[in-house]
C-alpha positions in Angstrom: 102.1 110.8 53.9 104.7 110.9 56.7 105.6 107.8 58.7 107.0 107.5 62.2 110.1 105.6 62.9 110.2 103.1 65.7 112.3 105.5 67.8 109.6 108.1 67.6 106.9 105.8 68.9 106.5 105.7 72.7 104.3 106.5 75.6 103.0 110.0 76.1 104.9 112.3 78.5 103.5 113.0 82.0 102.6 116.5 81.0 100.4 115.1 78.1 98.4 112.8 80.3 94.7 113.7 80.7 93.9 113.7 84.5 90.2 113.1 83.9 90.9 109.8 82.1 93.1 108.7 85.0 90.3 109.7 87.5 87.8 107.6 85.5 90.2 104.6 85.4 90.7 105.0 89.2 86.9 105.0 89.8 86.5 102.0 87.5 89.1 100.1 89.5 87.2 101.0 92.7 83.9 99.8 91.2 85.4 96.6 89.9 86.8 95.9 93.4 83.4 96.5 95.1 81.6 94.2 92.5 84.2 91.5 92.8 84.2 91.6 96.6 80.6 90.2 96.6 82.1 87.0 95.0 85.4 86.9 96.8 83.5 87.0 100.1 81.1 84.3 99.0 78.0 86.5 99.5 77.2 86.5 95.8 76.9 82.7 95.9 74.1 82.7 98.5 71.3 80.4 97.2 68.1 82.4 96.3 66.2 80.2 98.8 68.4 81.6 101.6 68.7 85.2 100.4 65.7 86.3 102.5 67.3 85.0 105.7 70.4 87.3 105.5 70.3 90.7 107.3 68.3 93.4 105.5 71.3 95.7 105.3 73.2 93.1 103.3 70.3 92.5 101.0 70.0 96.3 100.3 73.8 96.6 99.8 73.9 93.6 97.4 71.0 95.0 95.4 72.7 98.5 95.1 76.0 96.9 94.1 74.3 94.7 91.5 72.3 97.6 90.1 74.9 100.4 90.1 78.3 98.6 90.0 78.4 95.1 88.5 79.1 95.3 84.8 79.1 99.1 84.6 82.6 99.7 85.8 84.0 96.8 83.7 82.6 98.7 80.8 84.2 102.0 81.8 87.5 100.2 82.5 87.5 98.4 79.1 86.2 101.5 77.2 89.1 103.6 78.5 91.6 101.0 77.3 90.3 101.1 73.8 87.1 99.1 73.6 83.8 98.9 75.4 81.3 96.3 76.4 78.0 96.6 74.6 76.0 95.4 77.7 75.0 98.1 80.1 77.1 100.6 78.2 74.4 103.3 78.6 74.7 103.5 82.4 78.5 103.3 82.1 78.5 106.3 79.8 76.1 108.1 82.2 78.7 107.6 85.0 81.4 109.0 82.7 79.3 112.0 81.8 78.5 112.6 85.5 82.2 112.5 86.5 83.2 114.7 83.5 80.5 117.3 84.6 81.7 117.3 88.2 85.3 117.6 87.0 84.4 121.1 85.8 83.9 122.3 89.4 87.0 123.2 91.3 86.0 121.5 94.6 85.0 118.3 92.8 88.1 118.3 90.6 90.3 118.5 93.7 88.4 115.6 95.4 88.2 113.4 92.3 91.9 114.1 91.7 92.7 111.9 94.7 91.9 108.7 92.7 93.9 109.7 89.6 97.1 107.9 90.8 95.1 104.7 91.1 94.0 105.2 87.5 97.6 105.8 86.4 98.5 102.4 87.9 95.2 100.7 87.0 96.7 97.3 85.9 99.0 97.1 89.0 96.1 98.0 91.3 93.7 95.6 89.7 96.1 92.7 90.1 97.0 93.8 93.6 93.3 93.7 94.6 93.0 90.1 93.5 96.1 89.1 95.6 94.8 90.9 98.7 91.3 89.4 98.3 92.6 85.9 97.8 94.7 86.3 101.0 91.7 87.6 103.0 89.0 85.1 101.9 90.7 81.9 100.8 91.8 79.0 103.0 95.6 79.6 102.6 95.0 83.1 103.9 92.6 84.3 106.6 89.8 82.1 105.4 86.9 84.6 105.6 85.0 83.2 102.6 81.3 82.9 103.4 81.8 84.7 106.8 81.0 88.3 105.9 77.9 90.0 104.5 77.6 92.3 101.6 77.9 95.4 103.7 81.1 94.2 105.4 82.5 93.1 102.0 81.8 96.5 100.6 83.5 98.3 103.5 86.6 96.0 103.1 86.7 97.0 99.4 86.6 100.7 100.2 89.3 100.2 102.8 91.5 98.4 100.3 90.9 101.2 97.7 91.8 103.9 100.2 95.1 102.1 100.9 95.7 101.9 97.2 95.2 105.7 96.8 97.9 106.3 99.4 100.3 103.7 98.0 99.8 104.9 94.4 100.2 108.6 95.3 103.5 107.8 97.2 104.8 105.6 94.4 104.2 108.1 91.6 106.1 110.8 93.5 109.3 108.8 92.6 108.4 106.7 89.5 106.9 107.3 86.1 104.7 104.2 86.0 103.3 101.4 88.2 105.4 98.2 88.1 103.0 96.3 85.7 102.4 99.4 83.6 106.2 99.8 83.2 106.5 96.1 82.1 103.5 96.4 79.8 104.7 99.6 78.0 108.2 98.1 77.4 106.6 95.0 75.8 104.3 97.3 73.8 106.9 99.7 72.5 109.8 97.4 72.4 112.2 99.8 74.1 113.7 100.4 77.5 111.8 103.0 79.6 112.9 104.8 82.6 111.0 103.7 85.7 112.3 106.3 88.1 111.4 110.0 87.6 114.3 112.1 86.4 112.8 115.0 88.4 110.4 114.5 91.2 109.0 118.0 90.7 108.3 117.3 87.0 104.6 116.8 87.6 102.5 116.7 90.8 98.9 115.3 90.6 96.0 116.8 92.5 96.2 114.0 95.0 99.9 114.5 95.7 99.2 118.2 96.3 96.3 117.4 98.6 98.4 115.0 100.7 101.3 117.5 100.9 98.9 120.3 102.1 97.0 118.2 104.6 99.3 115.6 106.0 
C-alpha cells in the first residue's frame, strides 16, 4: 500500500474543481441567506396571534421560505462539505437532483454558472452575509429590525446575493481562494498557499465569461 507524504497533500488545482459542486454551494449560500433574513429582520419572531394582521404578501412569502428554503439549504451546504443533516434531507437531495439535471442543458449551465464563484468562496460569503445583516438590522447599524416584512427581507437577501456574485467573480479573477478559504486551507494542510493567481488566464468560470461578454 502506497502512502502520501505531507508535501503531496494539498488542495486540488483549479482545473480539477467540479463547477457543479461550486454552483450547488453558491445556491446553498443564497438559500441560507434568504432563510436567515426572516430572523435577522425580526419577521420570523412575529407572535402567532399577530401573524394574521401582517400583509398577505408577507404571509405568503414567509410560508414559501419556510417550506422551500429553511433547513433544506443548510442540508445542501453541510452535505457538500462532507456531512448532511438527516432532517429534510429528501427535499434537499431533490433540489440537488434538479440543479444537476438543469446543468446538462447549455443555457441553464451558463445561467447557473453565475453563482459558481459564490460557491468557491462559500465560507467567506456566509460570514460576510452575517456582517451585512447585523449592520442593516441591529441598533449599532441602521436599526431596521422589526421594520420590514418577509417580502422586503427576501428582496434584500437577493440584492445582497447579487452583489456577492459580482464581488466573488471579480475577486477570483485575481486570487485562487476567498480570504477565509485561504486561511482555512492553510490551517488544514499545514502549508503556505499562494493566494494570488500565478496566471489570471489559468481558468475562467462561466460567470467570468458571461460578465466579460456582456459588461
